[in-house]
Residue, then its C-alpha position, 0 to 999 in steps of 0.5 A: m143340053p138344051l138352052g132352056s136347061v142352061a137357064l135353069v142350071v145357071g139360075a139355080a146356081s145363082i140363087l144358091l151362091g147368092v150371085t145376082p139372085a134376083l136374076g137367077a130367080l127370074a131365070v128359074i121362073g121364066f123356065l118353069v113358066g115357059v116349059t111347064p104348060v108345054m111338057y105337062d099338058f094334063w088337060n089333053q090326056e086321059g086316065m092315069d096319064r092325066q093324073n101323072e101329068q097333073i102331078h108334075f104340072l103342079k110340082n113345077a107350079g110349086l117350084a115356080g112359087a118357091a122361086l117367087v119367094f126367092l125373088a122376094v127376098a133377093a134384097t136380103p143378103w145371103p149369109y154365105a153369098v159369094g158375089p154381088t147382088l143387084l138389089 
């Protein structure tokens, strides 16, 4: 498993469990912002490949937006959080 994937899995688990969710959201955002333009460069594709790459690019952009929402509400206590928070 590549090192970047570890950041994504640990960040998602952090958000899910409520253990420092702000850091988890930042890890997910960092992963998506760093990987998405490299993996889904739809502007260099043509035809159906371009459309597929653009769909995946926009999907990851939406996931990054969702991670930003989790970052914004990180100060709110999770009802079922198992650990400490930073904010």
